[in-house]
All heavy atoms as an XYZ file, in Angstrom:
782
protein
N     -25.231      3.785     33.928
C     -24.685      5.034     33.463
C     -23.121      4.964     33.709
O     -22.411      5.484     32.880
C     -25.272      6.214     33.959
C     -24.887      7.504     33.333
S     -25.427      7.487     31.615
C     -25.923      9.002     31.410
N     -22.645      4.414     34.709
C     -21.292      4.374     35.082
C     -20.583      3.521     34.159
O     -19.412      3.794     33.829
C     -21.042      3.857     36.525
C     -21.494      4.800     37.605
C     -20.954      4.317     38.950
N     -21.304      5.435     39.981
C     -21.260      5.169     41.269
N     -20.864      3.940     41.666
N     -21.508      6.077     42.019
N     -21.199      2.320     33.727
C     -20.505      1.474     32.788
C     -20.329      2.238     31.321
O     -19.218      1.961     30.770
C     -21.513      0.273     32.535
C     -21.486     -0.606     33.748
O     -20.579     -0.588     34.530
O     -22.499     -1.371     33.820
N     -21.200      2.970     30.972
C     -21.002      3.800     29.781
C     -19.822      4.751     29.911
O     -18.992      4.964     29.022
C     -22.368      4.680     29.429
C     -23.321      3.372     28.948
C     -21.998      5.541     28.206
C     -24.783      4.070     28.600
N     -19.837      5.478     30.988
C     -18.622      6.391     31.273
C     -17.360      5.683     31.397
O     -16.392      6.192     30.731
C     -18.959      7.124     32.533
C     -20.124      8.141     32.459
S     -20.168      9.226     31.037
C     -19.030     10.475     31.596
N     -17.337      4.559     32.006
C     -16.203      3.837     32.017
C     -15.626      3.245     30.729
O     -14.551      3.263     30.394
N     -16.733      2.789     29.838
C     -16.297      2.328     28.520
C     -15.936      3.523     27.703
O     -14.997      3.257     26.877
C     -17.632      1.826     27.842
C     -17.381      1.027     26.530
S     -18.724      0.141     25.893
C     -19.839      1.368     25.399
N     -16.432      4.651     27.820
C     -15.911      5.876     27.128
C     -14.553      6.104     27.438
O     -13.709      6.558     26.503
C     -16.902      6.986     27.216
C     -18.321      6.907     26.698
S     -18.267      6.478     24.919
C     -17.793      8.140     24.285
N     -14.231      5.985     28.749
C     -12.926      6.233     29.089
C     -11.841      5.388     28.560
O     -10.787      5.693     28.104
N     -12.315      4.141     28.478
C     -11.389      3.076     27.871
C     -11.287      3.271     26.323
O     -10.238      3.060     25.820
C     -11.943      1.657     28.133
C     -11.846      1.198     29.570
C     -12.200     -0.138     29.804
C     -12.063     -0.618     31.188
N     -10.819     -0.727     31.693
N     -12.369      3.706     25.763
C     -12.167      4.060     24.133
C     -11.259      5.133     24.066
O     -10.377      5.107     23.133
C     -13.695      4.467     23.755
C     -13.468      5.037     22.268
C     -14.461      3.163     23.533
N     -11.222      6.187     24.779
C     -10.328      7.345     24.733
C      -8.973      6.840     24.980
O      -8.011      7.348     24.335
C     -10.883      8.477     25.621
C     -11.921      9.244     25.115
C     -12.255     10.464     25.921
C     -13.625     11.140     25.444
N     -13.280     12.401     25.154
N      -8.735      6.059     25.959
C      -7.347      5.556     26.286
C      -6.815      4.626     25.180
O      -5.772      4.883     24.780
C      -7.540      4.656     27.649
C      -6.236      4.068     28.087
C      -6.373      3.108     29.242
O      -7.274      3.496     30.178
O      -5.748      2.193     29.429
N      -7.723      3.783     24.454
C      -7.301      3.040     23.479
C      -6.979      3.904     22.317
O      -6.015      3.523     21.588
C      -8.403      2.059     23.098
C      -8.096      1.287     21.956
S      -6.804      0.026     22.323
C      -7.253     -1.265     21.328
N      -7.609      5.004     21.999
C      -7.464      5.765     20.903
C      -6.121      6.564     21.084
O      -5.308      6.547     20.186
C      -8.582      6.921     20.793
C      -8.325      7.829     19.629
C      -9.547      8.801     19.536
O     -10.300      8.910     20.418
N      -9.526      9.527     18.372
N      -5.855      6.965     22.289
C      -4.496      7.616     22.588
C      -3.344      6.584     22.441
O      -2.327      6.850     21.823
C      -4.438      8.064     24.008
N      -3.477      5.354     22.791
C      -2.553      4.284     22.550
C      -2.338      4.030     21.114
O      -1.231      3.870     20.666
C      -2.918      2.914     23.326
C      -2.755      3.043     24.853
C      -3.057      1.705     25.383
C      -2.956      1.630     26.863
N      -3.437      0.421     27.463
N      -3.409      4.027     20.200
C      -3.276      3.798     18.849
C      -2.595      4.847     18.196
O      -1.703      4.637     17.282
C      -4.725      3.535     18.273
C      -5.288      2.198     18.536
S      -6.760      1.891     17.567
C      -6.134      1.858     15.942
N      -2.824      6.144     18.626
C      -2.070      7.252     17.999
C      -0.743      7.173     18.400
O       0.213      7.536     17.492
C      -2.783      8.515     18.451
C      -4.195      8.923     17.915
C      -4.784      9.996     18.444
O      -4.287     10.678     19.480
O      -5.940     10.243     18.030
N      -0.296      6.817     19.448
C       1.085      6.797     20.024
C       1.780      5.612     19.101
O       2.913      5.742     18.553
C       1.218      6.429     21.452
N       0.973      4.551     18.984
C       1.684      3.414     18.169
C       1.786      3.704     16.707
O       2.861      3.377     16.016
C       0.730      2.161     18.277
C       1.403      1.014     17.620
S       0.381     -0.560     17.882
C      -0.695     -0.295     16.385
N       0.864      4.506     16.235
C       1.015      5.012     14.840
C       2.147      5.695     14.582
O       2.941      5.702     13.625
C      -0.238      5.552     14.324
C      -1.381      4.690     14.041
C      -2.672      5.326     13.711
O      -2.861      6.610     13.947
N      -3.625      4.636     13.142
N       2.430      6.736     15.594
C       3.648      7.574     15.501
C       4.914      6.819     15.640
O       5.839      7.041     14.885
C       3.456      8.667     16.530
N       4.915      5.800     16.470
C       6.082      4.931     16.675
C       6.313      4.123     15.478
O       7.515      4.112     15.047
C       5.806      4.013     17.909
C       6.916      3.285     18.267
C       6.719      2.318     19.525
O       5.810      2.637     20.149
O       7.451      1.400     19.574
N       5.399      3.563     14.778
C       5.471      2.775     13.545
C       6.022      3.817     12.404
O       6.892      3.372     11.695
C       4.245      2.067     13.154
C       3.912      0.984     14.182
C       4.239      1.579     11.812
C       2.651      0.288     14.018
N       5.536      5.020     12.356
C       5.992      5.825     11.223
C       7.453      6.270     11.421
O       8.085      6.367     10.473
C       5.160      7.253     11.369
N       7.804      6.368     12.737
C       9.260      6.724     12.968
C      10.209      5.591     12.857
O      11.378      5.765     12.718
C       9.447      7.350     14.400
N       9.623      4.391     12.824
C      10.509      3.129     12.802
C      11.107      3.053     11.497
O      10.562      3.322     10.368
C       9.645      1.918     13.239
C      10.333      0.674     13.079
S       9.102     -0.845     13.487
C       8.000     -0.725     12.099
N      12.355      2.403     11.493
C      13.057      2.107     10.214
C      13.420      0.525     10.241
O      13.878      0.132     11.332
C      14.354      2.986      9.834
C      14.027      4.262      9.226
C      15.160      4.920      8.774
O      16.261      4.302      8.571
O      15.076      6.080      8.427
N      13.226     -0.072      9.259
C      13.690     -1.449      9.131
C      14.570     -1.681      7.908
O      14.620     -0.949      6.952
C      12.486     -2.557      8.869
C      11.573     -2.557     10.233
C      11.533     -2.117      7.766
N      15.517     -2.635      8.015
C      16.385     -2.883      6.923
C      16.266     -4.413      6.462
O      16.139     -5.330      7.133
C      17.746     -2.752      7.498
C      18.960     -2.639      6.421
C      20.220     -2.223      7.240
O      20.467     -1.005      7.339
O      20.982     -3.215      7.650
N      16.308     -4.332      5.077
C      16.229     -5.711      4.541
C      17.355     -5.945      3.533
O      17.994     -5.079      2.973
N      17.829     -7.195      3.505
C      19.013     -7.502      2.722
C      18.750     -8.645      1.846
O      17.990     -9.355      1.874
C      20.328     -7.761      3.609
O      19.926     -9.100      4.294
C      20.702     -6.561      4.533
N      19.536     -8.770      0.720
C      19.572     -9.802     -0.227
C      20.955    -10.100     -0.779
O      21.771     -9.225     -0.609
C      18.495     -9.691     -1.306
O      18.931     -8.548     -2.173
N      21.115    -11.243     -1.419
C      22.384    -11.576     -2.069
C      23.461    -11.527     -0.975
O      24.618    -11.197     -1.267
N      23.232    -12.160      0.186
C      24.220    -12.222      1.212
C      24.780    -10.913      1.776
O      25.912    -10.779      2.185
N      23.964     -9.810      1.754
C      24.312     -8.614      2.095
C      24.765     -7.619      1.057
O      25.285     -6.452      1.278
N      24.737     -8.058     -0.227
C      25.154     -7.209     -1.307
C      24.326     -6.177     -1.582
O      24.735     -5.097     -2.079
C      25.335     -8.080     -2.705
C      26.488     -9.238     -2.463
C      26.422    -10.024     -3.776
C      27.840     -8.460     -2.327
N      22.856     -6.336     -1.256
C      22.001     -5.237     -1.524
C      21.303     -5.042     -0.178
O      20.742     -6.022      0.402
C      21.012     -5.470     -2.718
C      19.814     -4.477     -2.702
C      21.704     -5.723     -3.889
N      21.122     -3.825      0.267
C      20.455     -3.518      1.641
C      19.518     -2.380      1.182
O      19.866     -1.417      0.464
C      21.409     -3.103      2.601
O      22.269     -4.193      2.857
C      20.754     -2.731      3.978
N      18.306     -2.441      1.671
C      17.371     -1.385      1.600
C      16.773     -1.024      3.023
O      16.818     -1.821      3.882
C      16.099     -1.696      0.550
C      16.524     -1.952     -0.811
C      15.267     -2.814      1.224
N      16.313      0.278      3.148
C      15.919      0.726      4.398
C      14.414      1.187      4.102
O      14.208      2.040      3.074
C      16.562      1.929      4.997
C      17.921      1.355      5.663
C      18.658      2.406      6.516
N      18.215      3.793      6.302
C      18.828      4.677      5.393
N      19.809      4.314      4.555
N      18.409      5.977      5.406
N      13.402      0.944      4.910
C      12.004      1.351      4.794
C      11.501      1.856      6.146
O      12.057      1.548      7.205
C      11.130      0.179      4.499
C      11.248     -0.599      3.221
C      10.303     -1.768      3.196
C      11.207      0.210      1.930
N      10.655      2.885      6.046
C       9.893      3.371      7.288
C       9.006      2.222      7.599
O       8.663      1.381      6.820
C       9.191      4.641      6.950
O       8.102      4.328      6.087
C      10.069      5.797      6.585
N       8.469      2.440      8.861
C       7.448      1.400      9.263
C       6.136      1.508      8.379
O       5.260      0.478      8.388
N       5.933      2.477      7.652
C       4.777      2.703      6.805
C       5.113      2.219      5.321
O       4.174      2.098      4.561
C       4.368      4.132      6.567
C       3.885      4.770      7.952
C       2.500      4.304      8.083
C       1.863      5.059      9.417
N       0.417      4.851      9.454
N       6.363      1.656      5.155
C       6.636      1.042      3.980
C       7.297      1.997      2.854
O       7.578      1.570      1.714
N       7.519      3.154      3.309
C       8.365      4.093      2.333
C       9.818      3.697      2.261
O      10.524      3.737      3.218
C       8.110      5.567      2.806
O       6.731      5.832      2.922
C       8.729      6.539      1.780
N      10.249      3.637      1.035
C      11.703      3.324      0.784
C      12.478      4.651      1.019
O      12.312      5.581      0.415
C      11.873      2.877     -0.678
C      13.335      2.425     -1.118
C      13.756      1.280     -0.296
C      13.309      2.200     -2.565
N      13.456      4.477      1.956
C      14.241      5.559      2.304
C      15.784      5.437      1.991
O      16.558      6.436      2.005
C      14.178      6.033      3.732
C      12.674      6.493      4.120
C      14.480      4.867      4.734
N      16.198      4.322      1.613
C      17.616      4.050      1.281
C      17.866      2.801      0.499
O      17.283      1.811      0.857
N      18.904      2.862     -0.326
C      19.338      1.540     -1.023
C      20.839      1.617     -1.064
O      21.409      2.721     -1.372
C      18.852      1.608     -2.459
C      19.377      0.360     -3.194
C      17.314      1.546     -2.561
N      21.504      0.533     -0.649
C      22.907      0.339     -0.598
C      23.253     -0.820     -1.404
O      22.762     -1.909     -1.222
C      23.421      0.209      0.837
C      24.844      0.209      0.934
C      25.187      0.062      2.503
C      26.619      0.164      2.763
N      27.019      0.093      4.110
N      24.109     -0.565     -2.468
C      24.427     -1.698     -3.349
C      26.072     -1.943     -3.336
O      26.777     -1.002     -3.570
C      24.010     -1.321     -4.852
C      22.530     -1.152     -4.838
C      24.492     -2.380     -5.771
C      21.974     -0.501     -6.196
N      26.396     -3.226     -3.223
C      27.857     -3.437     -3.236
C      28.444     -3.021     -4.587
O      27.748     -3.499     -5.598
C      28.072     -4.837     -2.912
C      29.457     -5.198     -2.778
O      30.242     -5.482     -3.800
O      30.036     -5.238     -1.586
N      29.692     -2.387     -4.738
C      30.020     -2.104     -5.940
C      30.337     -3.253     -6.954
O      30.358     -3.119     -8.153
C      31.465     -1.399     -5.665
C      31.307     -0.875     -4.226
C      30.273     -1.842     -3.628
N      30.564     -4.458     -6.442
C      30.760     -5.580     -7.308
C      29.487     -5.914     -8.233
O      29.811     -6.652     -9.125
C      31.108     -6.762     -6.454
O      30.002     -7.281     -5.637
N      28.352     -5.458     -7.837
C      27.204     -5.723     -8.646
C      26.997     -4.626     -9.732
O      26.025     -4.816    -10.536
C      25.979     -5.726     -7.705
C      25.900     -6.926     -6.734
C      24.722     -6.573     -5.780
C      25.817     -8.189     -7.432
N      27.732     -3.597     -9.855
C      27.583     -2.532    -10.695
C      28.298     -2.848    -12.070
O      29.131     -2.096    -12.456
C      28.079     -1.065    -10.201
C      27.321     -0.764     -8.895
C      27.900      0.499     -8.316
C      25.861     -0.688     -9.118
N      27.898     -3.933    -12.574
C      28.498     -4.345    -13.945
C      27.260     -4.370    -15.009
O      26.112     -4.800    -14.662
C      29.081     -5.652    -13.881
C      30.306     -5.733    -12.910
C      30.798     -7.003    -12.766
C      31.839     -7.084    -11.825
N      32.422     -8.387    -11.426
N      27.435     -3.814    -16.190
C      26.406     -3.771    -16.964
C      25.713     -5.061    -17.412
O      24.512     -5.118    -17.562
C      27.059     -3.177    -18.310
C      25.871     -2.731    -19.354
C      26.493     -2.079    -20.547
O      27.484     -1.303    -20.367
O      25.998     -2.267    -21.616
N      26.487     -6.076    -17.437
C      25.896     -7.377    -17.659
C      25.167     -8.035    -16.530
O      24.501     -9.129    -16.723
C      26.850     -8.312    -18.380
C      28.047     -8.619    -17.475
O      28.302     -7.747    -16.578
O      28.688     -9.744    -17.648
N      25.166     -7.463    -15.441
C      24.570     -8.001    -14.196
C      23.308     -7.102    -13.664
O      22.802     -7.326    -12.585
C      25.520     -8.234    -13.103
C      26.571     -9.207    -13.476
C      27.470     -9.585    -12.296
O      27.368     -9.089    -11.264
O      28.438    -10.275    -12.476
N      22.736     -6.361    -14.673
C      21.701     -5.525    -14.246
C      20.472     -6.234    -13.699
O      19.809     -5.877    -12.757
C      21.288     -4.521    -15.542
N      20.130     -7.323    -14.435
C      18.866     -8.053    -14.130
C      19.112     -8.730    -12.725
O      18.101     -8.828    -11.877
C      18.653     -9.108    -15.154
C      17.292     -9.924    -14.960
C      17.129    -10.890    -16.118
O      17.580    -10.614    -17.205
O      16.274    -11.768    -15.847
N      20.271     -9.247    -12.455
C      20.580     -9.832    -11.090
C      20.374     -8.713    -10.022
O      19.785     -9.010     -9.040
C      22.003    -10.426    -11.031
C      22.076    -11.656    -11.971
C      22.360    -10.762     -9.608
C      23.490    -12.114    -12.207
N      21.002     -7.480    -10.367
C      20.750     -6.392     -9.322
C      19.364     -6.099     -9.238
O      18.986     -5.799     -8.016
C      21.703     -5.284     -9.907
C      21.587     -3.896     -9.008
C      22.051     -4.197     -7.587
C      22.416     -2.867     -9.746
N      18.638     -5.858    -10.241
C      17.140     -5.627    -10.004
C      16.446     -6.645     -9.197
O      15.665     -6.368     -8.299
C      16.473     -5.556    -11.409
C      16.999     -4.446    -12.264
C      16.696     -4.588    -13.746
O      16.018     -5.567    -14.198
O      16.912     -3.613    -14.575
N      16.760     -7.877     -9.337
C      16.203     -8.914     -8.551
C      16.514     -8.810     -7.138
O      15.720     -9.038     -6.212
C      16.397    -10.312     -9.167
C      15.900    -10.636    -10.458
O      14.842    -10.059    -10.781
O      16.368    -11.691    -11.050
N      17.795     -8.542     -6.885
C      18.239     -8.432     -5.428
C      17.640     -7.174     -4.887
O      17.377     -7.317     -3.606
C      19.788     -8.363     -5.449
C      20.530     -9.567     -5.826
C      22.003     -9.308     -5.912
C      20.232    -10.718     -4.744
N      17.401     -6.143     -5.533
C      16.694     -4.967     -4.930
C      15.384     -5.337     -4.471
O      14.907     -5.000     -3.325
C      16.789     -3.782     -5.908
C      18.192     -3.275     -5.968
C      15.836     -2.683     -5.497
C      18.350     -2.145     -7.190
N      14.623     -5.971     -5.451
C      13.242     -6.413     -5.157
C      13.148     -7.348     -3.805
O      12.370     -7.262     -2.936
C      12.568     -7.092     -6.215
C      11.193     -7.766     -5.948
C      12.319     -6.149     -7.448
N      14.062     -8.405     -3.888
C      14.247     -9.163     -2.723
C      14.482     -8.574     -1.379
O      13.857     -8.801     -0.386
C      15.268    -10.311     -3.132
N      15.453     -7.543     -1.550
C      15.774     -6.774     -0.188
C      14.554     -6.001      0.198
O      14.235     -5.896      1.422
C      16.992     -5.921     -0.521
N      13.927     -5.499     -0.675
C      12.647     -4.696     -0.419
C      11.651     -5.525      0.308
O      11.053     -5.287      1.330
C      12.065     -3.981     -1.563
C      10.870     -3.164     -1.343
N       9.699     -3.694     -1.228
C      10.702     -1.890     -0.987
C       8.737     -2.701     -0.824
N       9.335     -1.692     -0.845
N      11.356     -6.731     -0.268
C      10.406     -7.601      0.249
C      10.858     -8.083      1.628
O       9.979     -8.307      2.627
C      10.190     -8.918     -0.626
C       9.506     -8.463     -1.805
O       8.802     -7.351     -1.923
N       9.633     -9.187     -2.995
N      12.151     -8.337      1.890
C      12.587     -8.673      3.262
C      12.335     -7.616      4.200
O      11.856     -7.873      5.390
C      14.111     -8.919      3.272
C      14.783     -9.481      4.431
O      14.121    -10.219      5.219
O      15.807     -8.819      4.721
N      12.619     -6.367      3.851
C      12.392     -5.228      4.728
C      11.022     -5.005      4.953
O      10.523     -4.778      6.114
C      12.901     -3.950      4.147
N      10.084     -5.113      3.982
C       8.663     -5.045      4.193
C       8.143     -6.143      5.140
O       7.321     -5.794      5.906
C       7.973     -5.122      2.807
C       6.477     -4.970      2.878
C       6.047     -3.505      3.099
C       4.570     -3.314      2.829
N       3.942     -2.641      3.958
N       8.531     -7.299      5.015
C       8.140     -8.319      5.937
C       8.556     -8.076      7.283
O       7.683     -8.330      8.184
N       9.763     -7.535      7.443
C      10.187     -7.196      8.826
C       9.214     -6.035      9.476
O       8.902     -6.066     10.647
C      11.540     -6.846      8.924
C      12.476     -7.862      8.701
C      14.013     -7.421      8.537
C      14.800     -8.582      8.286
N      16.343     -8.151      8.171
N       8.895     -5.106      8.645
C       7.978     -4.003      8.967
C       6.707     -4.456      9.443
O       6.136     -4.117     10.512
C       7.943     -2.954      7.953
N       6.084     -5.339      8.559
C       4.769     -6.003      8.820
C       4.896     -6.761     10.137
O       3.810     -6.769     10.961
C       4.288     -6.829      7.763
C       4.138     -5.965      6.423
O       3.908     -4.786      6.432
O       3.893     -6.627      5.341
N       5.772     -7.434     10.334
C       5.992     -8.319     11.622
C       6.107     -7.522     12.844
O       5.537     -7.709     13.828
C       7.281     -9.249     11.464
N       6.833     -6.402     12.741
C       7.029     -5.376     13.803
C       5.653     -4.685     14.162
O       5.271     -4.604     15.384
C       7.962     -4.460     13.557
N       4.913     -4.392     13.161
C       3.507     -3.745     13.255
C       2.577     -4.723     13.922
O       1.857     -4.363     14.746
C       3.072     -3.326     11.927
C       1.771     -2.348     12.091
S       1.055     -1.775     10.508
C       2.541     -1.346      9.598
N       2.648     -5.996     13.481
C       1.705     -6.987     13.985
C       2.035     -7.260     15.392
O       1.127     -7.376     16.326
C       1.893     -8.307     13.190
N       3.318     -7.253     15.886
C       3.693     -7.415     17.165
C       3.295     -6.404     18.160
O       2.740     -6.573     19.142
C       5.250     -7.625     17.401
C       5.715     -7.965     18.681
C       5.101     -9.168     19.282
O       4.887    -10.137     18.441
O       4.871     -9.268     20.555
N       3.488     -5.075     17.613
C       3.057     -3.914     18.415
C       1.492     -3.819     18.590
O       0.949     -3.560     19.547
C       3.485     -2.598     17.744
C       4.939     -2.458     17.862
C       5.456     -1.079     17.346
C       6.879     -0.910     17.451
N       7.502     -1.051     18.682
N       0.844     -4.260     17.562
C      -0.693     -4.269     17.551
C      -1.089     -5.351     18.565
O      -2.016     -5.192     19.343
C      -1.229     -4.504     16.197
O      -0.800     -3.529     15.311
C      -2.779     -4.616     16.332
N      -0.559     -6.550     18.483
C      -0.770     -7.694     19.442
C      -0.591     -7.188     20.844
O      -1.421     -7.537     21.732
C       0.153     -8.862     19.106
C      -0.225    -10.027     20.076
C       0.702    -11.194     19.602
C       0.404    -12.336     20.444
N       1.415    -13.517     20.180
N       0.470     -6.464     21.185
C       0.777     -5.998     22.531
C      -0.295     -5.122     22.960
O      -0.696     -5.058     24.031
C       2.199     -5.288     22.578
C       3.491     -6.263     22.340
C       4.570     -5.574     22.304
O       4.757     -4.360     22.332
O       5.719     -6.207     21.962
N      -0.537     -4.138     22.079
C      -1.507     -3.046     22.358
C      -3.014     -3.504     22.597
O      -3.663     -3.130     23.592
C      -1.600     -1.975     21.310
C      -2.542     -0.752     21.704
S      -2.581      0.406     20.360
C      -3.799     -0.463     19.334
N      -3.370     -4.609     21.892
C      -4.661     -5.088     21.926
C      -4.856     -6.330     22.805
O      -5.953     -6.968     22.815
C      -5.253     -5.328     20.582
O      -4.487     -6.466     20.006
C      -5.239     -4.176     19.709
N      -3.799     -6.650     23.614
C      -3.851     -7.868     24.493
C      -5.082     -7.826     25.338
O      -5.328     -6.793     25.977
C      -2.625     -7.951     25.198
N      -5.783     -8.871     25.337
C      -7.026     -9.057     26.185
C      -8.288     -8.557     25.582
O      -9.388     -8.704     26.089
N      -8.179     -7.781     24.515
C      -9.429     -7.256     23.902
C      -9.975     -8.463     23.013
O      -9.275     -9.172     22.293
C      -9.171     -6.220     22.822
C      -8.661     -4.873     23.695
C      -8.417     -3.726     22.741
C      -9.875     -4.360     24.608
N     -11.372     -8.629     22.908
C     -11.925     -9.639     22.053
C     -12.032     -9.174     20.556
O     -12.997     -8.947     19.966
C     -13.488     -9.654     22.721
C     -13.675     -8.409     23.215
C     -12.349     -7.864     23.728
N     -10.849     -9.198     19.867
C     -10.771     -8.930     18.568
C     -10.677    -10.160     17.665
O     -10.003    -11.059     17.921
C      -9.531     -7.948     18.122
C      -9.596     -6.639     18.968
C      -9.378     -7.785     16.617
C      -8.427     -5.924     18.894
N     -11.619    -10.337     16.517
C     -11.702    -11.482     15.836
C     -10.463    -11.692     15.066
O      -9.724    -10.729     14.736
C     -12.848    -11.115     14.791
C     -13.435     -9.806     15.097
C     -12.621     -9.221     16.203
N     -10.081    -13.021     14.920
C      -8.803    -13.314     14.178
C      -8.915    -12.726     12.809
O      -9.873    -12.756     12.055
C      -8.845    -14.844     14.070
C      -9.852    -15.338     15.154
C     -10.795    -14.217     15.283
N      -7.667    -12.274     12.324
C      -7.630    -11.716     10.947
C      -8.071    -10.266     10.911
O      -8.007     -9.659      9.785
N      -8.632     -9.542     11.952
C      -9.066     -8.327     11.845
C      -7.733     -7.280     11.670
O      -6.955     -7.428     12.389
C      -9.734     -7.865     13.241
C     -10.266     -6.378     13.221
C     -11.475     -6.127     12.534
C      -9.682     -5.534     13.941
C     -11.887     -4.891     12.555
C     -10.090     -4.241     13.969
C     -11.179     -3.866     13.346
N      -8.063     -6.495     10.664
C      -6.926     -5.601     10.535
C      -7.225     -4.257     11.184
O      -8.300     -3.626     10.867
C      -6.789     -5.337      8.955
C      -6.318     -6.579      8.132
C      -4.936     -6.644      8.023
C      -4.585     -7.793      7.242
N      -3.129     -8.267      7.337
N      -6.203     -3.693     11.797
C      -6.287     -2.304     12.344
C      -6.357     -1.257     11.404
O      -5.723     -1.364     10.262
C      -5.299     -2.067     13.405
C      -5.296     -3.067     14.568
S      -6.646     -3.140     15.506
C      -6.487     -1.685     16.696
N      -6.779     -0.132     11.511
C      -7.134      0.925     10.337
C      -5.717      1.711     10.216
O      -5.873      2.890     10.341
C      -8.267      1.848     10.922
C      -8.107      1.617     12.366
C      -7.560      0.215     12.728
N      -4.604      1.109     10.121
C      -3.424      1.862      9.761
C      -2.459      1.046      8.901
O      -2.504     -0.116      8.874
C      -2.745      2.522     10.840
C      -2.626      1.602     12.029
C      -1.512      0.748     12.078
C      -3.510      1.583     13.113
C      -1.388     -0.092     13.241
C      -3.249      0.793     14.168
C      -2.332     -0.022     14.200
């Protein structure tokens, strides 16, 4: 019976850690750039786009397609950084737990 109570305590502790980590990830902002810094985007840890910064030299009518590509590239850069930060935080939190490779946490 003690083992079950101990296990329940660990489950509650893990749940509290996961909730804290989710709040930390939601509050986190990452920045992605492309075109050598000509386009910069900011995303929340959950992937919501919160800002775009475009160098004025790109605001030419005949360069719209280039600008569109740079925005997409900057977004992908920021999203990759957010995903890497989330994976690192998850790894830190679950250290020592027997979680199968490739298992996705529910957030």
